[in-house]
Wavefront OBJ file of the C-alpha trace (Angstrom):
o trace
v 106.908 85.064 59.916
v 106.606 84.490 63.646
v 109.238 86.094 65.837
v 111.386 84.208 68.312
v 110.519 84.880 71.924
v 112.899 86.320 74.503
v 112.214 84.909 77.965
v 112.132 87.633 80.635
v 113.665 86.425 83.913
v 113.113 88.701 86.913
v 115.490 88.510 89.873
v 114.236 91.549 91.819
v 113.342 89.326 94.776
v 116.773 87.682 94.866
v 119.541 89.809 93.353
v 117.480 92.978 93.780
v 117.119 92.321 97.505
v 120.916 92.160 97.713
v 120.959 95.946 97.229
v 122.455 97.344 100.421
v 119.655 98.504 102.721
v 116.817 96.393 101.309
v 115.089 93.857 103.524
v 111.721 92.490 102.406
v 109.105 90.564 104.353
v 107.418 87.501 102.892
v 104.222 89.499 102.319
v 106.126 92.261 100.521
v 107.869 89.718 98.288
v 104.520 88.097 97.496
v 102.996 91.434 96.529
v 105.876 92.181 94.168
v 105.685 88.657 92.703
v 101.953 89.057 92.054
v 102.609 92.312 90.217
v 105.405 90.664 88.212
v 102.849 88.047 87.206
v 100.510 90.821 86.005
v 103.453 92.346 84.132
v 103.865 89.028 82.323
v 107.418 88.010 83.230
v 108.200 84.422 82.320
v 110.429 83.502 85.268
v 110.504 84.850 88.834
v 113.577 84.102 90.906
v 111.771 84.151 94.236
v 114.862 83.969 96.431
v 117.768 81.903 97.683
v 115.984 79.231 99.702
v 119.084 77.916 101.479
v 120.168 81.339 102.710
v 117.692 81.610 105.601
v 114.403 80.204 106.925
v 112.757 83.498 105.989
v 113.886 83.216 102.381
v 112.690 79.605 102.209
v 109.287 80.685 103.524
v 109.075 83.473 100.939
v 109.969 81.134 98.062
v 107.393 78.582 99.236
v 104.688 81.248 99.589
v 105.307 82.640 96.111
v 105.465 79.138 94.611
v 102.074 78.313 96.129
v 100.276 81.523 95.142
v 101.852 82.783 91.897
v 100.932 80.232 89.254
v 101.578 81.580 85.761
v 105.346 82.284 85.706
v 108.104 79.742 86.300
v 109.198 80.039 89.951
v 112.851 79.375 90.674
v 115.212 79.454 93.620
v 118.922 80.063 93.381
v 121.254 77.417 94.832
v 124.992 77.063 95.112
v 126.471 73.925 93.545
v 126.197 72.315 96.951
v 123.822 69.395 97.461
v 122.101 70.790 100.620
v 121.460 74.047 98.715
v 119.914 72.142 95.815
v 117.710 70.202 98.227
v 116.587 73.439 99.908
v 115.811 75.006 96.536
v 113.525 72.097 95.720
v 111.790 72.456 99.100
v 111.137 76.052 98.127
v 109.776 75.584 94.609
v 108.198 72.122 94.676
v 104.746 73.640 95.233
v 104.991 75.752 92.086
v 102.929 75.057 88.996
v 106.152 75.513 86.995
v 109.200 74.874 89.222
v 112.830 75.513 88.267
v 116.083 75.032 90.170
v 118.870 77.485 89.355
v 122.369 76.372 90.372
v 125.593 78.349 90.096
v 129.319 78.045 90.704
v 132.306 80.242 89.953
v 134.142 79.504 86.729
v 136.855 82.168 86.352
v 140.453 81.529 87.442
v 140.152 84.523 89.749
v 137.162 83.067 91.595
v 138.371 79.446 91.539
v 141.731 80.379 93.076
v 140.724 83.216 95.400
v 137.146 82.372 96.329
v 136.626 78.620 96.015
v 140.291 77.651 96.472
v 139.792 74.444 94.510
v 141.234 73.070 91.331
v 139.278 73.529 88.081
v 138.607 69.795 87.661
v 136.881 69.591 91.058
v 134.794 72.647 90.258
v 133.680 71.038 86.995
v 132.691 67.817 88.801
v 130.782 69.761 91.434
v 128.858 71.661 88.771
v 127.848 68.472 86.963
v 126.862 66.688 90.194
v 124.692 69.596 91.304
v 122.878 69.827 87.971
v 122.313 66.068 88.054
v 120.905 66.350 91.584
v 118.564 69.153 90.559
v 117.422 67.096 87.585
v 116.185 64.362 89.929
v 113.715 66.866 91.366
v 112.410 68.695 88.299
v 112.971 68.804 84.566
v 113.645 72.561 84.412
v 117.224 73.258 85.550
v 119.282 76.389 84.939
v 123.053 76.584 85.387
v 125.146 79.739 85.797
v 128.953 79.853 85.590
v 129.623 82.841 87.836
v 132.038 85.444 86.438
v 131.660 83.877 82.996
v 132.933 86.959 81.171
v 136.331 86.623 82.886
v 136.482 82.840 82.440
v 138.940 81.099 80.150
v 136.882 80.383 77.013
v 137.955 76.767 76.585
v 137.148 75.975 80.208
v 133.778 77.719 79.870
v 132.914 75.771 76.723
v 133.713 72.465 78.428
v 131.733 73.382 81.549
v 128.662 74.347 79.528
v 128.857 71.154 77.468
v 129.140 69.044 80.630
v 126.211 70.617 82.498
v 123.971 70.417 79.437
v 124.795 66.698 79.198
v 123.873 66.448 82.893
v 120.444 67.960 82.221
v 120.656 71.760 82.252
v 117.930 73.275 80.034
v 119.202 76.851 80.379
v 122.796 78.066 80.641
v 123.202 81.585 81.947
v 126.273 83.611 80.988
v 126.802 85.883 83.957
v 128.710 89.155 83.720
v 128.916 89.020 87.509
v 131.120 92.063 88.046
v 129.971 94.131 85.064
v 133.311 93.726 83.327
v 132.480 93.246 79.674
v 131.463 95.649 76.900
v 128.775 95.025 74.251
v 130.970 94.029 71.287
v 133.068 91.724 73.450
v 130.006 90.152 75.053
v 128.307 89.535 71.720
v 131.453 87.812 70.497
v 131.507 85.581 73.578
v 127.940 84.484 72.848
v 128.877 83.740 69.236
v 131.900 81.733 70.443
v 129.713 79.698 72.799
v 127.295 78.885 69.971
v 130.182 77.746 67.775
v 132.234 75.803 70.338
v 129.716 74.072 72.613
v 128.542 71.105 70.521
v 125.276 70.509 72.420
v 124.323 74.159 72.894
v 121.213 73.613 70.773
v 119.784 71.580 73.672
v 119.714 74.597 76.009
v 118.469 78.184 76.062
v 121.299 80.691 76.364
v 120.609 83.320 79.025
v 122.517 86.400 80.217
v 122.736 88.100 83.600
v 124.506 91.466 83.452
v 125.624 93.792 86.234
v 125.982 97.529 85.869
v 129.405 98.303 87.331
v 130.449 100.124 84.149
v 126.935 101.321 83.314
v 126.691 98.824 80.442
v 124.314 96.148 81.749
v 121.404 97.015 79.460
v 123.659 97.552 76.441
v 125.399 94.227 77.073
v 122.067 92.417 77.462
v 120.763 93.847 74.182
v 123.987 92.991 72.354
v 123.576 89.423 73.617
v 119.984 89.253 72.341
v 121.175 90.429 68.942
v 123.782 87.633 69.068
v 121.097 85.004 69.676
v 120.468 84.919 73.436
v 116.837 84.063 74.229
v 116.600 84.660 77.980
v 117.505 87.930 79.714
v 117.796 88.364 83.474
v 117.461 91.620 85.347
v 115.662 93.616 88.010
v 112.924 96.203 88.079
v 114.429 99.700 88.382
v 117.909 98.234 87.951
v 118.160 97.102 91.581
v 120.849 94.647 92.594
v 124.262 94.069 94.104
v 126.632 97.106 94.018
v 125.673 99.253 90.982
v 122.731 96.978 90.250
v 121.493 94.633 87.544
v 120.225 95.361 84.074
v 116.948 97.322 84.247
v 114.278 95.026 82.891
v 111.963 97.874 81.925
v 114.691 99.379 79.732
v 115.470 96.069 78.049
v 111.789 95.331 77.428
v 111.075 98.720 75.878
v 114.257 98.628 73.780
v 113.115 95.302 72.311
v 109.608 96.703 71.824
v 110.648 100.044 70.346
v 113.399 98.663 68.117
v 111.454 95.676 66.893
v 112.852 96.420 63.445
v 116.359 95.695 64.703
v 115.924 92.833 67.180
v 113.011 91.016 65.509
v 112.015 89.242 68.729
v 108.985 89.347 70.991
v 108.226 89.077 74.723
v 105.155 88.159 76.757
v 105.238 91.448 78.665
v 102.174 93.650 79.165
v 104.039 96.947 78.861
v 101.132 98.931 80.335
v 102.068 97.372 83.703
v 105.654 98.704 83.671
v 105.037 102.010 85.457
v 102.852 100.357 88.096
v 105.491 97.676 88.713
v 108.250 100.245 89.012
v 106.287 102.333 91.509
v 105.371 99.304 93.601
v 108.976 98.078 93.802
v 110.206 101.572 94.647
v 107.593 101.985 97.331
v 108.147 98.628 98.999
v 111.959 98.733 98.891
v 112.221 102.418 99.787
v 114.626 102.934 96.874
v 113.596 105.979 94.804
v 113.685 106.047 91.023
v 116.029 108.753 89.771
v 114.045 111.487 87.967
v 115.945 111.143 84.682
v 115.803 107.349 84.552
v 114.695 105.977 81.198
v 111.103 104.705 80.890
v 109.982 105.140 84.528
v 111.732 108.281 85.813
v 109.612 111.337 86.643
v 111.252 113.286 83.803
v 111.175 110.468 81.232
v 108.342 112.142 79.295
v 108.674 115.775 80.432
v 109.879 118.477 78.054
v 111.453 121.708 79.308
v 113.027 123.150 76.156
v 110.786 125.483 74.160
v 111.802 123.821 70.899
v 110.960 120.400 72.305
v 107.633 121.597 73.714
v 106.691 123.102 70.375
v 107.553 119.880 68.583
v 105.586 117.667 70.997
v 102.540 119.944 70.730
v 102.634 119.624 66.940
v 103.389 115.884 66.904
v 104.493 113.816 69.939
v 106.694 111.623 67.751
v 109.065 114.551 67.143
v 110.650 114.101 70.568
v 109.022 110.989 72.033
v 109.903 107.535 70.752
v 107.531 105.915 73.256
v 103.926 106.837 74.005
v 103.766 107.217 77.834
v 100.483 105.287 77.826
v 102.369 102.290 76.409
v 104.225 101.837 79.691
v 101.228 102.699 81.860
v 101.922 106.276 82.835
v 98.759 107.605 84.555
v 96.680 110.106 82.667
v 95.147 111.900 85.656
v 91.912 112.020 83.657
v 89.686 111.827 86.730
v 90.294 114.340 89.525
v 88.946 113.397 92.934
v 88.132 115.731 95.799
v 86.257 115.977 99.080
v 82.884 115.569 97.365
v 83.892 112.300 95.654
v 82.264 109.093 96.840
v 83.277 105.479 97.174
v 82.233 104.650 93.604
v 84.503 107.302 92.104
v 87.368 106.258 94.358
v 86.930 102.569 93.524
v 86.778 103.320 89.780
v 90.005 105.317 89.796
v 91.812 102.783 91.982
v 90.828 99.986 89.604
v 92.170 102.015 86.662
v 95.449 102.266 88.599
v 95.533 98.493 89.125
v 94.168 98.238 92.694
v 91.283 95.841 93.237
v 89.847 96.095 96.758
v 87.126 94.252 98.629
v 84.505 96.298 100.476
v 86.354 96.269 103.800
v 89.607 97.405 102.202
v 87.764 100.097 100.226
v 86.131 101.438 103.380
v 89.517 101.703 105.097
v 91.115 103.527 102.169
v 88.040 105.750 101.779
v 88.406 107.083 105.317
v 92.059 107.950 104.642
v 91.043 109.468 101.284
v 88.373 111.736 102.875
v 90.856 112.884 105.514
v 93.342 113.799 102.796
v 90.675 115.447 100.612
v 89.761 117.747 103.504
v 93.342 119.057 103.417
v 93.864 119.118 99.642
v 91.764 120.698 96.896
v 92.474 117.831 94.490
v 93.604 114.259 95.119
v 95.800 113.036 92.271
v 96.759 109.559 91.073
v 100.091 109.939 92.854
v 98.251 110.792 96.078
v 96.135 107.665 95.706
v 99.231 105.532 95.154
v 100.720 106.992 98.320
v 97.514 106.229 100.235
v 97.547 102.653 98.982
v 101.170 102.193 99.961
v 100.405 103.542 103.429
v 97.523 101.084 103.776
v 99.794 98.246 102.643
v 102.554 99.209 105.071
v 100.238 99.333 108.063
v 98.590 96.035 107.089
v 101.905 94.239 106.677
v 103.537 95.452 109.910
v 101.975 94.678 113.311
v 100.960 97.865 115.154
v 102.716 97.215 118.440
v 102.886 100.918 119.307
v 100.424 103.354 117.724
v 101.113 107.064 117.266
v 98.009 108.949 118.384
v 99.222 112.544 118.430
v 102.308 114.629 117.747
v 102.787 118.324 118.521
v 105.940 120.328 117.824
v 107.045 123.784 118.949
v 109.940 125.244 116.992
v 111.370 128.445 115.574
v 114.620 130.344 115.183
v 114.535 131.646 118.788
v 113.472 128.569 120.717
v 114.597 125.014 121.304
v 112.609 122.566 119.142
v 110.320 120.612 121.446
v 108.032 117.690 120.554
v 105.212 116.076 122.499
v 103.889 112.656 121.471
v 100.985 110.521 122.616
v 101.488 106.819 121.902
v 99.240 103.821 122.537
v 101.319 101.020 124.134
v 100.855 97.254 123.592
v 98.911 97.127 126.905
v 96.467 99.796 125.756
v 97.974 102.492 127.950
v 98.219 105.943 126.400
v 101.686 107.345 127.133
v 102.524 111.030 126.755
v 106.120 112.239 126.721
v 108.164 115.128 125.381
v 111.735 115.833 124.332
v 113.911 118.475 122.752
v 116.145 118.056 119.709
v 118.429 119.805 117.258
v 115.421 120.326 114.986
v 111.706 119.464 114.918
v 112.185 115.987 113.420
v 114.971 115.150 115.855
v 112.772 116.319 118.728
v 109.953 114.032 117.557
v 112.317 111.063 117.292
v 113.760 111.734 120.744
v 110.251 111.886 122.234
v 109.260 108.603 120.556
v 112.483 106.992 121.790
v 111.640 107.967 125.365
v 108.392 105.998 125.070
v 109.467 102.954 123.042
v 113.117 102.612 124.006
v 114.412 100.520 121.069
v 118.122 101.120 120.596
v 118.736 102.083 116.985
v 120.764 104.288 114.713
v 119.180 106.403 111.996
v 121.110 105.701 108.775
v 118.919 107.446 106.183
v 116.264 110.149 106.146
v 114.645 111.233 102.875
v 111.685 113.464 102.061
v 109.920 113.386 98.684
v 106.974 115.454 97.473
v 104.361 113.102 96.042
v 102.931 115.802 93.771
v 103.674 119.420 92.935
v 102.197 122.277 94.940
v 102.291 123.631 98.463
v 99.571 121.185 99.588
v 101.477 118.145 98.303
v 101.730 114.987 100.345
v 105.176 114.554 101.822
v 106.521 111.005 101.629
v 109.248 110.275 104.205
v 111.526 107.248 103.971
v 113.898 106.336 106.778
v 116.266 103.485 107.521
v 117.283 102.505 111.009
v 119.834 99.961 112.132
v 119.058 97.878 115.230
v 120.982 94.766 116.340
v 122.890 94.843 113.016
v 119.632 94.600 111.018
v 118.254 97.362 108.795
v 114.566 98.338 108.886
v 112.814 100.647 106.422
v 110.002 102.935 107.523
v 107.681 105.010 105.329
v 105.120 107.653 106.229
v 102.985 110.125 104.274
v 101.191 113.291 105.314
v 100.670 116.859 104.179
v 102.648 117.783 107.314
v 106.281 116.700 106.935
v 106.791 116.439 110.701
v 103.801 114.123 111.041
v 105.007 112.076 108.030
v 108.424 111.771 109.699
v 106.840 110.541 112.927
v 104.755 107.972 111.017
v 107.852 106.735 109.158
v 109.804 106.323 112.382
v 106.954 104.447 114.048
v 106.650 102.196 110.990
v 110.361 101.296 111.176
v 110.258 100.731 114.947
v 107.222 98.452 114.684
v 109.066 96.444 112.028
v 112.051 96.089 114.338
v 109.877 95.164 117.320
v 107.972 92.526 115.339
v 111.282 90.788 114.554
v 112.506 91.079 118.166
v 109.263 89.583 119.490
v 109.430 86.697 117.008
l 1 2 3 4 5 6 7 8 9 10 11 12 13 14 15 16 17 18 19 20 21 22 23 24 25 26 27 28 29 30 31 32 33 34 35 36 37 38 39 40 41 42 43 44 45 46 47 48 49 50 51 52 53 54 55 56 57 58 59 60 61 62 63 64 65 66 67 68 69 70 71 72 73 74 75 76 77 78 79 80 81 82 83 84 85 86 87 88 89 90 91 92 93 94 95 96 97 98 99 100 101 102 103 104 105 106 107 108 109 110 111 112 113 114 115 116 117 118 119 120 121 122 123 124 125 126 127 128 129 130 131 132 133 134 135 136 137 138 139 140 141 142 143 144 145 146 147 148 149 150 151 152 153 154 155 156 157 158 159 160 161 162 163 164 165 166 167 168 169 170 171 172 173 174 175 176 177 178 179 180 181 182 183 184 185 186 187 188 189 190 191 192 193 194 195 196 197 198 199 200 201 202 203 204 205 206 207 208 209 210 211 212 213 214 215 216 217 218 219 220 221 222 223 224 225 226 227 228 229 230 231 232 233 234 235 236 237 238 239 240 241 242 243 244 245 246 247 248 249 250 251 252 253 254 255 256 257 258 259 260 261 262 263 264 265 266 267 268 269 270 271 272 273 274 275 276 277 278 279 280 281 282 283 284 285 286 287 288 289 290 291 292 293 294 295 296 297 298 299 300 301 302 303 304 305 306 307 308 309 310 311 312 313 314 315 316 317 318 319 320 321 322 323 324 325 326 327 328 329 330 331 332 333 334 335 336 337 338 339 340 341 342 343 344 345 346 347 348 349 350 351 352 353 354 355 356 357 358 359 360 361 362 363 364 365 366 367 368 369 370 371 372 373 374 375 376 377 378 379 380 381 382 383 384 385 386 387 388 389 390 391 392 393 394 395 396 397 398 399 400 401 402 403 404 405 406 407 408 409 410 411 412 413 414 415 416 417 418 419 420 421 422 423 424 425 426 427 428 429 430 431 432 433 434 435 436 437 438 439 440 441 442 443 444 445 446 447 448 449 450 451 452 453 454 455 456 457 458 459 460 461 462 463 464 465 466 467 468 469 470 471 472 473 474 475 476 477 478 479 480 481 482 483 484 485 486 487 488 489 490 491 492 493 494 495 496 497 498 499 500 501 502 503 504 505 506 507 508
């Protein structure tokens, strides 16, 4: 007997980007969307086209270049928003318009400040407008889990009559619990007479840490579309983690008896890419994709795994694409070996791109005995960052003098936009601060450092250091990343990356 399919709806590029401190370029959004396509998601919410010209451009770019999944844009139940959404997705092979409006008494009175009848009419009119553009229309009653049931039933019935193919029950503030949510789904199925004409979807937030549990309870109750984000990104405490939902459905197939179109071997790669581009780390103990997800410290557990992995592992790490590190590269490795390993990791480069990465690889291999998969991923992310951000100022050299009996002093040499090489120096409270002060003397972009984080890419004293920073300039936040075996150099690269991002926006 064939299993019913659960549609996987990814909103990393829309709700995920609403995580405080995330700001993605069009190229970064496209790269994530292309990886989501490789992952096999059914629907990509590419953005909120009406929110800004940049978001419209990103939605249009993704719609034009990512052809397999449905591409949708969110829109308020406001005719200009619906029109903008269509402008964004009309170039897609499979376009969808996703409209939403608040439905709870709390939101209607305090947010919309309208009467319920007007809200209902607005919802219907917006769905009808979207239907004139494309056949695939999704409707979301925002704050559905705190909405009066009778009002919700009537709203769903009305928008389905107006043409909605999917109705999305949003737990907007993460209020509900699994048993309660499952009952609401059952009530909708029983009390909305035309519900068989639409797919029921859910969109759960994690304010009480229950987003994945609520989503799974809804699937068990008959929901056939689930919305979420990679790594659980999203507004406030985030959205349901798609990778956790997918693997729960896969692992507990005996319980849910549904299928997805997901290539699970792409999960780890997708998680790493999203983490790298957004600058949001994955917590080590996170299920499925955390660094400790398949590591065993207890002697009893280690003994069991050695004897039979199934004793303490319910998922084979290879199933979700965890790298095996089967091929170790070093300074004697050539382009062929590098290309082969990169392709195994999911990177497919042309000859020019390979040559560029190879030079960076050889430089790293001269400083490290072995270059691991994690090192290669860091190299690739560095290449991507420098390709995506215009190099307005280029860091040529950094030298730091520090110690417990002297004032930290940094000297930098920077290539200016005119080609002039500028050398300057500064002191600071520490070596990194001294470097930043020296760079500021040359570039002179007013900013405030809001985050500084250092991560070791691999274990060992020769590990690459990966530095992530966030700066705020003119009320906008810019993320910078830099990698090097020298943490001070990595910090300088990260700061330059963030400043070039800020300058590219200022110049535009």
